[in-house]
N, C-alpha and C positions, 0 to 999 in steps of 0.2 A: 209345833206343827210344820211340816214341810210345805213350803209354798210352791204351788204348781204354776209354772209359767204358761199363760194363755197365749198361744201363737195365733198370728194372723192366718186365716184360712181362706183360700180362694178356690173357685171352681174353674179348673183349667184343663183344656185338652193338652195332650203331650207336647205338641209343637209350641204352644203358647207357654207352657211351663218351662221349657228349655229357653225360650226367648226371654222370659222373665228373669231366669238365672243369669243369662248373658248380659242383660241390661244391668243387673246388680254387680256383675264382674267388671264392668266399665272398660271394655276393650276400646282401643282407639281406632282400629281399622277393621272393617267387615267387607268381605267380597261376596257378592251374591249372584247366583244363577239358579233359575227355578227348575225343579224337577219333583214330580210326585213321588212320595207323599210328604216332602219336607217344605214345600213352597210357602205354606202359610206361616211357618216359623220366621222366615226371612222377611215376609210381608209385615209381620208384627214388629220385628226389629226396626224396619223402615218407619213404622208408625211411631215408635219410641223416639227415633231420631228427629222426625218431623215435629213432634210435640215438645221437643227439648228435654225429654226424660233421659235420653242417652246422648252424650256428646261424643260422636264418633264420625269417622269418614266412611260413608257407605259407597263402595265402588261397584257400579253396575257393569258387569263384565260380559264378554261375548261367549264364554265357555267355562266349564268347570276346570279345565286345565289352567286357564288364565286366572280363575278365581284363586286357586291355590298358589299359583306363581305370585299373585299380588300380595297375599298375606305373608307368603314366604319372605319376600323382600322387606315388607314392613316389620316383620318379626326380627329379622337379622339386624335391622336398624334400631331395635329397642321397643317397638310397640307391642302391646297386648292385642292379639288378633283372634278372629273367629270366622269360620265358615261352616256350611252344612251342605249335605248332598245325599244321594241314594243311588243304588243300583248302577245303571250305565254311567251316571254322572261320576260315581266314585271310580269306575274303570277309566273314564276319560281323564280324571285327575292323576291316573296311575303313575306317569313319569314323575310328576312333581311330588307325589306322595313319597316316593323313594328318595328324591333329593332332600326333602325336609327331614325324613327319618335318618338318612345316612349322615347328614350334617348336624343332626340333633338340634333342630331349631324349635324352640318352645312355641307351641300353638295348640289350639283346640278345634276339633272338627266334630260336629254331630252327624251321625249317619243314621237316617231313618231306613232301617233295613228293608230290602225289597229284592225280589227274585231277579236273576240276570237272564237276559235273552240269550239264546233262542230256545223255545218259543217265547214270544213277548208276554210279559206279565207285569202288572203294577202291584201285585200283592206280595205279602211278606214271606221271606225266609232269610237265612243268615249267610247265604253264599257270598254276597258282596262284602260284608263286614269281615268274614273269616278269610277271604281271599287275600287280605292285606296283612296276614299274620306274620310275614317275614319282612315287613317293610320298616322295621325299627321304630314302630309306634307302640306306645302303651295303649291297650285296648280294654275298655270296661263296658259292661252292658247292664242296662236297667231292666228290672222286672215290671215296674209299674210307673205311673206318671210321677209319683212322689220321688222315686229313685231317680228318674230322669232329671228332675230339678236338682236334687241333691248332688248327684254325680257330676253334673255340669259344673257346679261351683268347685267341687273337689278337683275336677280335671284341670282347671286353670292353676290351682295351687300346686298340684303334682307336677305339671309340665314345667313350671318355673322354679321348682325347688333346685337349689344349687348342687344338690347331691345327685340329681337326675338330669335336668335340662334335656327334655325330650318331648316330641309331639304326643298328644293324647287324643284318641278317637273314642267318643262316647256313642255307643250303639243303642238304639231302642226300636222296637218292632213297628214297622210301617203299618198304618191304619189301626192295628190292635192297640197301640199306645198313642201314636201321633194324632189320631182323630177321636180318641176316647176321652171324655171329660171325667175327671176325678176330683175329689177334695184334696187340695195340696196345702200343706203348712209351709209358709215361706218365712225366711229370716228377715229381720229388720235390716235396712240398708247399712246402719252403723255396725251391725254384727258382721255383715259380709265384708265391710271395709276393714274390720279388725282381723278377720280370718284371711282375707285376700288383699293385702296392701298393694299399692302401685308397684309395678315392675321397675326395678332400679338398675338394670344392667342391659347392655346390648352386646352384640357379637362382633362388632367392628370398632376400631379406634378412630374416632372422628378427628383426632388431632394429627393423625398420620394416615390418611385414607389411601389405600392401595387396591388395585384390582388383581385378583389372583384366580387363575384357572384352577378349579378344584380337581386336578388330576393327581393321582398318587402312584408312585412306584410300588411294585409288589410288596416290599417289606413294610412300607408305610400303610398300604391298604390293609394288610393283615393286622397290623397293630391297631388301626382305627376300628376295624370290625371287632377285634378282641375287647377294646375299651367299651364299645357299645354293648357287648354281651355282659360285661361286668356291671355296667350302669343299669341294665335291665334287671340283673339279679339284685343289685342294691335297691332298686325301686320297690321291691316287695316290702321291705321294712319301712321305707318312706311312705308308701301308700297306706299301710296299716297305721302308721303313726298319725298321718293326716286325717284318716278316717276316724280314729279315736278322738282326735281333737274336735272334729265336726260333730261327733256324738255328744260331746259335752255342751257344745253350743246349741244344737238342735233339740237335745233331749230325746232323740230317737236312737236307741241302741240296736242297730241292724246292719252295721257295716263291717267290712273286712274283705279279704281276697275271695273268700267263699262264705256261704251261709249254710249252716247246718239246721235243718228243720226236722226235729224228732229223730235225728240219725244217731244220737249218742248211744241209745239202747236198741237200735234197730238191727235186725238180722239181714234185711234186704233193703236196698236203696236204689232210688232213681238218681240220675245225674242230669241236670238241665242247665240251660243258660237262656236268659231273656224272659219274655212275657209269659210263656207257658209254664214257667215255674209256679205261678199262682194256681194253674190247673193241677199241677202235680201235687201241690200242698193239699188241695181238696181231696185228691185221690188218696193221699197218705192218710188223711183223717178217716175216710170211708173204709180203707183197708184195716186200719186200727180197730174200727168198730166191728169188723169181721174177725178180729183176733189175729190178724197178720201183722207182724212187727216190722212195719215199713217205715222208711224215712226218705229224706231228700237232701242231697248235697247240691246246692246251687253255686255255679261258677259265676262270680261277679267280675273278676279280673281274668281276662283270657290271655293277655300278654302283659307282663311276664306270666307264664302259666304256673299256677300255684301247686306244683307237683307234690311238695312236701305236705301241704294241707290235704290233698287228695289221698295220699298214702295214709296219713294219720287217721282220717275219718273212715276210710273204706277197707283198711287192711284186714279187718275181722269179719267182713260181711260174707254171708252164705251165697249171695247173688247180687250183682250190680247191673242195672239197666240204664244205659246212656241213651237219651233221646237227642237226636241230631236234626237240625233244620238246614244242614249243609253237608255236602258230600265231596270227598276227593275221589273222582271217578277212577275205578280200577284199584282203589284202596279201601274205601268205605267211609263211614261217618267221621267227620273231622274231629269232633269233640271226643268220640269214642276212641279214636287212635291216640289222642293225647292222654286220656285216662288209662288206656291199656299200657302205654309207655310208662306212666307214673307208677303203675302197679306191677311192673315187670319183676319177676322173682318171687312174687307172693301167690299163694294158691287161692286166688279169688276168682270165681266164675264171673266173667264179664260178657254182657250181651249188648249188642248194638241195634238200636231201632231208628230207622230213617223215616221221618214223617213231616207233615206240614209244609212240604216244598210248594212254592208258588201260591201260598196262602191256603192250602187245603186245611180244612177245619180239624183241629185236634182238641178233644174235650177231656175232662177228668175221667170219663168212662173208658176212654182209650187207654189211659195210664193204668186204670184198674185192671182192665182185661189182660194187658200184657203181663202185669205182675201175677195175676192169677194163673196165666199160662206158665210162667216160670215156676211157681210153686207146684203146679201139677205136672211139670216135666214136659210141657208141650212147646216151649219157646226155643226157636232156633238161635244159633250164635249171632246171625244177622237177619233182621226182618225189616221189610218195607211195609208201611201202612198205606196201602193204595186206595 
């Protein structure tokens, strides 16, 4: 008889699930600055340090820019580091985001996704997270609180892998996940220690310390950027390898660059990223009950973009509908543009739907209605759900 491992289960809101994972990852330096909706995550980490459950330096800083600068320096010196932010805070970090990515400094940042001003909004969309798609960061996004916990642990391991050595941004939807309580199965501390051993390298030679201005001549600049691109492509295999290893430890077979939900035999498919993937799955089930062969391709890793997987799963579809919570103004849905590029040369009808900006509610019924419009020939190439 196969023995089923009973996992410890906790009731956690998303922010606390990420904080629990960070505690188990044992970073040595945290830099904190509050911004809704991630503030309670860093408050929980401060509680862990105060109680002695996490031995780390908590740096209370005056801005998000300084927060990332702080962990940047600590990471270069060899420390495992973490921070979190959202929306305007991520934009304020902007300069240091590009420094950390360009120099490929291993670190993890959690982004509780939130709309960007103006107008002012504290509610969810993906504009902040996706605005950093060219910053040389690996970007992964969670569907639910369980994934937010799991992906945080994986992010540390991916970032520090010697084949990659690159910062990782873990996105999860503001309020929809950050403040929603779910049942979360957590690993034992010894399992995390085995999966994520202490970091054993730094990026400077302490036996011969020198100060170097990081300016590059054009030839070197081009080469460094090319090496970053190769590392991003290499990261696809590394990420899948690490996720498969995590599957064996956790017993949850649900990871990879993408997730296919009933799309193997589907004729029509949604493409989503983030929390509303759960709503899309409900819609797929309802559409199947109506006799419509629908499926869902969920993008879990946004950078590096899994174009090969997108092409593999969608190449034979009669229609593909991409739901976007972020827009490149003057061009269209950001995820839709990525998918269209991946399917270039294939005769696959692709439709872009922009919805959920600024936290506007999107439910399974909205997914159903759009798919029904596609089947009946009423769907435009691009639609906004206002």
